[in-house]
C-alpha positions in Angstrom: 15.1 -35.8 -0.4 13.9 -34.9 -3.9 11.5 -32.1 -2.8 14.2 -30.3 -0.8 16.6 -30.3 -3.8 14.0 -28.8 -6.1 12.1 -26.3 -4.0 12.0 -24.7 -0.6 9.4 -26.2 1.7 7.4 -23.0 1.5 6.6 -23.7 -2.1 6.0 -27.4 -1.8 3.6 -26.8 1.1 1.6 -23.6 0.6 0.8 -23.6 4.3 4.4 -22.8 5.0 4.5 -19.5 3.3 6.6 -17.9 6.0 9.0 -20.8 6.4 11.5 -20.8 3.3 -22.0 -16.3 -1.2 -25.4 -18.1 -1.1 -24.8 -18.3 2.6 -24.1 -15.3 4.6 -22.1 -17.5 7.0 -18.3 -17.1 6.9 -17.9 -20.6 8.4 -19.9 -23.7 9.0 -22.4 -22.7 11.6 -21.4 -25.3 14.1 -17.7 -25.1 13.4 -15.0 -23.3 15.3 -12.9 -20.6 13.8 -10.1 -23.0 13.2 -10.6 -26.7 12.2 -9.7 -29.6 14.5 -6.0 -30.2 14.9 -4.5 -33.2 13.1 -1.0 -32.8 14.3 0.3 -33.4 17.8 -0.6 -31.1 20.7 -0.9 -31.8 24.4 -3.3 -34.7 24.7 -6.0 -32.7 26.5 -6.2 -29.9 23.9 -6.1 -32.3 21.0 -8.8 -34.6 22.5 -11.0 -31.6 23.3 -10.7 -30.1 19.8 -11.4 -33.4 18.1 -14.4 -34.2 20.3 -15.9 -30.8 19.7 -15.3 -31.0 15.9 -16.8 -34.4 15.9 -20.0 -33.1 17.6 -20.1 -30.2 15.1 -19.7 -32.5 12.1 -22.6 -34.6 13.3 -24.8 -31.5 13.6 -24.2 -30.4 10.0 -23.8 -33.8 8.3 -20.0 -33.3 7.7 -17.3 -35.9 7.7 -15.9 -36.0 11.3 -12.1 -35.7 12.0 -11.4 -39.3 12.6 -13.1 -40.4 9.4 -11.4 -37.7 7.4 -8.0 -38.7 8.7 -8.7 -42.3 7.9 -9.8 -41.5 4.4 -6.7 -39.3 3.6 -4.1 -41.3 1.6 -0.9 -42.1 3.4 2.2 -44.1 2.4 2.6 -44.9 -1.3 -0.2 -44.8 -4.0 -0.6 -43.8 -7.6 3.2 -43.1 -8.0 3.5 -40.9 -5.0 4.3 -41.0 -1.3 2.0 -39.2 1.0 3.1 -38.0 4.5 1.3 -36.2 7.3 2.1 -32.5 7.8 2.6 -31.3 11.3 0.1 -29.1 13.0 2.7 -26.3 13.3 3.2 -26.3 9.6 -0.5 -26.4 8.8 -1.2 -23.5 11.2 1.3 -21.3 9.5 -1.0 -20.5 6.6 -4.5 -20.8 8.0 -5.0 -17.0 8.5 -3.7 -15.8 5.2 -5.6 -12.7 4.1 -5.5 -11.3 0.6 -5.0 -7.6 0.0 -8.1 -7.7 -2.2 -11.3 -9.1 -0.7 -12.4 -10.7 -4.0 -9.2 -12.8 -4.0 -9.7 -14.3 -0.6 -10.8 -17.8 -1.8 -7.5 -18.0 -3.7 -5.5 -16.8 -0.7 -7.2 -19.3 1.6 -6.3 -22.2 -0.8 -2.7 -20.9 -1.0 -2.7 -21.1 2.8 -3.9 -24.7 2.8 -7.5 -24.2 3.8 -10.9 -23.0 2.3 -12.5 -19.6 2.4 -15.2 -21.0 4.6 -13.6 -22.5 7.7 -14.0 -26.3 7.6 -15.0 -28.5 10.6 -11.8 -30.5 10.2 -8.8 -30.4 8.0 -6.2 -33.0 7.0 -2.9 -32.3 5.1 -0.5 -34.5 3.2 2.8 -33.7 1.4 3.2 -35.3 -2.0 6.5 -36.7 -3.3 6.9 -38.7 -6.5 8.1 -42.3 -6.1 9.7 -42.1 -9.6 12.9 -40.0 -9.7 12.0 -39.0 -13.3 8.7 -37.4 -12.1 9.5 -33.8 -11.1 6.0 -32.9 -10.0 5.8 -32.3 -6.3 3.2 -30.8 -4.1 0.7 -31.2 -1.3 -3.0 -32.0 -0.8 -5.6 -31.3 1.9 -9.1 -32.4 2.7 -11.5 -29.9 4.2 -14.8 -31.2 5.8 -17.9 -29.1 5.4 -21.7 -29.4 5.3 -22.5 -30.1 1.6 -24.1 -26.6 1.4 -21.0 -24.9 2.4 -18.8 -27.1 0.3 -20.8 -26.0 -2.7 -20.4 -22.4 -1.6 -16.6 -22.8 -1.4 -16.6 -23.9 -5.1 -18.9 -21.1 -6.1 -16.7 -18.5 -4.3 -13.6 -20.0 -6.0 -15.1 -19.7 -9.4 -16.1 -16.1 -8.7 -12.5 -15.3 -7.4 -11.0 -16.7 -10.6 -13.1 -14.3 -12.7 -12.5 -11.2 -10.5 -8.9 -11.8 -9.6 -6.9 -12.5 -12.9 -4.0 -10.3 -11.8 -3.6 -12.1 -8.4 -3.1 -10.7 -5.0 -0.6 -10.2 -2.2 -0.5 -11.7 1.3 2.1 -12.1 4.1 4.8 -10.5 1.9 4.2 -12.8 -1.0 2.8 -12.1 -4.4 0.5 -14.4 -6.3 -0.1 -13.4 -9.9 -1.1 -14.4 -13.4 -4.2 -16.4 -12.3 -5.6 -18.5 -15.2 -8.5 -20.9 -14.9 -7.9 -24.1 -16.8 -10.5 -26.6 -18.1 -12.6 -28.1 -15.3 -11.5 -31.7 -14.7 -14.2 -34.4 -14.8 -13.6 -35.3 -11.1 -15.9 -35.7 -8.1 -19.2 -33.8 -8.0 -17.5 -30.7 -9.4 -13.9 -29.6 -9.9 -11.9 -26.5 -10.8 -8.3 -26.2 -11.8 -6.2 -23.1 -12.3 -2.6 -21.9 -12.7 -1.2 -19.2 -10.5 2.4 -17.9 -10.3 4.0 -17.5 -6.9 6.8 -14.9 -6.4 9.2 -15.7 -3.6 12.3 -13.7 -3.2 13.9 -13.8 -6.6 12.0 -16.9 -7.8 8.9 -16.9 -9.9 7.2 -20.2 -9.6 4.2 -21.4 -11.8 1.9 -23.7 -9.8 -1.3 -25.5 -10.5 -4.2 -26.1 -8.2 -6.9 -28.8 -8.7 -9.9 -28.4 -6.3 -12.6 -31.0 -6.2 -15.8 -31.3 -4.2 -16.8 -34.8 -3.1 -20.1 -34.3 -1.2 -19.2 -32.1 1.7 -15.5 -32.6 1.4 -13.2 -30.2 -0.6 -10.1 -32.0 -1.8 -7.4 -29.6 -2.9 -4.2 -30.6 -4.8 -1.3 -28.3 -5.3 1.5 -29.1 -7.8 4.8 -27.6 -8.9 7.2 -28.8 -11.6 10.3 -26.7 -12.0 11.6 -28.7 -15.0 8.4 -28.5 -17.0 5.8 -26.0 -15.9 3.2 -27.6 -18.2 3.3 -30.7 -16.0 2.7 -28.9 -12.7 -0.7 -30.4 -12.0 -0.9 -33.3 -9.6 -1.8 -36.3 -11.8 -5.5 -37.2 -12.0 -4.9 -40.8 -11.1 -3.7 -39.6 -7.7 -6.7 -37.4 -7.3 -9.0 -40.2 -8.3 -7.3 -42.5 -5.7 -8.0 -40.0 -3.0 -11.6 -39.5 -4.0 -12.1 -43.3 -4.1 -10.7 -43.5 -0.5 -13.3 -40.9 0.6 -16.0 -43.4 -0.5 
């Protein structure tokens, strides 16, 4: 597969890093520490987690797991093929902690989640349909109350100001953080470049993070042939936002 030839899975999917403050709350009040599972577990555990997350979502006006899963793009769209990511792969990065507290919002995104724990979380890998397109990556949707989604964006902007030299977590180094121009997407959006150091590789990556009501949609891109084209294309972002309604 194209992704495998270009990069280890750990770079294509940030959640696999080990594989190759308006509100005083640290999470949505009704949410569990970890979001509802979207991969396959034993039926009883999965059903219980989804049921509880659905109840919590209703309490805070967030998008429930089933609706979030339905809204997440799958198959082919906007020149990309989207595939579900297993629960085991997702879980690998959810507890990433930055060595600097001010950098935690960036570390959380690098781990495939948000600094405030979402009610539910959905991941997709992104592979270009066109062999000439070298930009690969992943995306994830995190469901929050609108208040907490706004706080996630505020915390991210603060981290980008206070953490220009990056941070370390789980034996990896993230450095050279640079905020880019804010895309005109969703209710608000932020994009930034950050360099990931893995073994002997230094890999420039681009994140585009968009708030759509109470949903945070994050897109992570890498282009090893042309680092200036690392960002996931806006037409794909727009297609996902449209699917959210």
